[in-house]
C-alpha positions as CSV (number, residue, x, y, z in Angstrom):
1,M,-6.7,21.1,-0.9
2,R,-8.3,20.3,2.5
3,I,-5.7,19.8,5.5
4,Q,-6.5,17.8,8.5
5,I,-4.5,19.3,11.4
6,S,-3.3,17.0,14.4
7,N,-5.1,17.7,17.8
8,D,-1.8,18.8,19.4
9,L,-1.3,21.8,17.1
10,D,-2.7,25.3,17.2
11,K,-5.0,25.7,14.7
12,E,-4.7,29.5,14.2
13,E,-1.0,29.2,14.4
14,V,-0.9,26.3,11.4
15,I,-3.2,28.8,9.4
16,K,-1.1,31.6,9.8
17,A,2.0,29.5,8.9
18,I,0.4,28.2,5.7
19,R,-0.5,31.5,4.7
20,S,3.3,32.7,4.5
21,A,4.7,29.3,3.9
22,T,7.8,28.8,1.8
23,I,8.7,25.1,0.6
24,V,12.2,24.2,2.0
25,E,14.1,21.1,2.7
26,D,14.0,21.4,6.5
27,G,11.0,23.1,7.7
28,D,9.0,23.2,10.7
29,Y,6.0,21.3,9.4
30,I,6.0,18.2,7.1
31,L,2.9,17.9,4.8
32,I,2.2,14.3,3.9
33,P,-0.6,13.2,1.8
34,K,-3.1,11.4,3.8
35,N,-3.7,8.5,1.5
36,N,0.2,7.7,1.0
37,R,0.5,5.6,4.2
38,I,-1.3,3.3,6.4
39,N,-1.3,2.0,10.0
40,V,-0.4,-1.6,10.6
41,Y,0.6,-3.5,13.7
42,D,3.7,-5.6,14.6
43,H,5.0,-7.0,18.0
44,S,5.9,-3.3,19.4
45,G,2.5,-1.7,18.4
46,I,1.3,0.7,15.7
47,V,3.8,1.2,12.7
48,F,3.1,3.6,9.7
49,I,4.2,2.4,6.2
50,N,4.0,3.9,2.8
51,F,2.0,2.1,0.0
52,N,5.2,2.3,-2.0
53,D,7.0,-0.1,0.7
54,I,4.2,-2.6,0.5
55,D,5.1,-5.7,-1.4
56,Y,1.9,-7.8,-1.1
57,I,-0.9,-8.2,1.1
58,E,-2.7,-11.5,2.0
59,S,-5.5,-12.8,3.9
60,L,-5.2,-15.9,6.0
61,D,-7.5,-17.2,8.5
62,N,-9.3,-14.1,8.8
63,T,-6.5,-11.9,9.5
64,I,-4.9,-9.5,6.9
65,Y,-1.1,-9.7,6.6
66,V,0.8,-6.8,5.1
67,H,4.1,-8.0,3.8
68,S,6.8,-5.1,3.4
69,G,10.6,-6.4,2.7
70,S,11.4,-9.0,5.5
71,N,8.4,-7.6,7.6
72,S,5.0,-8.7,8.1
73,Y,2.3,-6.7,9.6
74,V,-1.1,-7.1,10.9
75,S,-3.7,-4.7,9.2
76,M,-7.4,-4.1,10.4
77,I,-8.2,-2.7,7.0
78,K,-10.1,-5.2,4.9
79,L,-8.6,-6.6,1.9
80,Y,-11.0,-5.0,-1.0
81,Q,-10.6,-1.5,0.9
82,Y,-6.8,-1.5,0.0
83,L,-7.9,-1.1,-3.6
84,E,-9.7,1.7,-3.0
85,L,-6.8,3.6,-1.3
86,S,-4.1,3.1,-3.8
87,S,-3.8,2.8,-7.7
88,I,-0.6,0.8,-7.3
89,L,-2.1,-2.3,-5.8
90,I,-4.0,-5.0,-7.9
91,R,-5.6,-8.1,-6.9
92,I,-4.5,-11.6,-8.1
93,S,-6.5,-13.8,-6.2
94,K,-9.5,-13.9,-3.9
95,T,-7.0,-13.8,-0.9
96,M,-4.0,-11.5,-2.2
97,I,-3.2,-8.1,-3.5
98,V,0.2,-6.9,-4.8
99,N,2.0,-3.8,-5.5
100,I,2.7,-3.5,-9.3
101,Y,5.9,-1.9,-8.7
102,K,7.4,-4.9,-6.6
103,I,7.0,-7.3,-9.3
104,S,10.3,-8.4,-10.6
105,N,9.5,-11.6,-12.7
106,I,6.4,-12.7,-14.7
107,R,5.9,-16.2,-15.9
108,P,3.1,-17.8,-18.0
109,S,1.6,-20.8,-16.2
110,L,-0.9,-23.3,-17.5
111,N,-4.6,-22.6,-17.8
112,M,-4.7,-18.7,-18.1
113,K,-2.5,-18.2,-15.0
114,Y,0.9,-16.3,-14.4
115,K,3.3,-16.7,-11.7
116,I,4.7,-13.5,-10.4
117,Q,8.0,-12.8,-8.5
118,I,8.1,-10.3,-5.4
119,N,11.5,-10.5,-3.6
120,D,12.1,-14.2,-3.4
121,Q,8.3,-15.2,-3.0
122,W,6.4,-16.6,-6.1
123,L,2.8,-16.1,-6.2
124,D,0.0,-17.3,-8.4
125,V,-2.1,-14.9,-10.4
126,N,-5.6,-16.6,-10.1
127,R,-7.6,-17.2,-13.6
128,T,-10.5,-15.0,-12.2
129,Y,-7.7,-11.9,-12.2
130,Y,-6.0,-12.9,-15.4
131,Y,-7.2,-10.2,-17.5
132,E,-7.5,-7.4,-14.9
133,F,-3.8,-8.3,-14.3
134,K,-2.9,-8.2,-17.9
135,D,-4.4,-4.9,-18.1
136,A,-2.6,-3.3,-15.0
137,I,0.6,-4.5,-16.0
138,G,0.2,-3.6,-19.7
139,I,1.0,-7.1,-21.2
């Protein structure tokens, strides 16, 4: 395992602490997988969110919006890069990616399409991504 140490920590101190480390509930350091969260932007600045908290990601007018619960954030990461960062995200159209664990309802639609529900939002699975979606969901 490779560990990236924050610039404000003493590298030697952290190495010594890791060698004698014990896993506890309330420790001095928290080890978080790097690919488990991303930074996005809202009106107050940078916000870190976990991939598990993402409902869906959409591209509108050359801007990437990350939707999580009732909040929407702006991201600098390209849409296709999200697919490389997490296996729980799948593409349903050219402009949209969804978290497969946030889908609460799936309805077949006309012409090899599905409608999926995430929270109160109904989203269309494009024909181009129909088979990929079926394989990812297991239907």
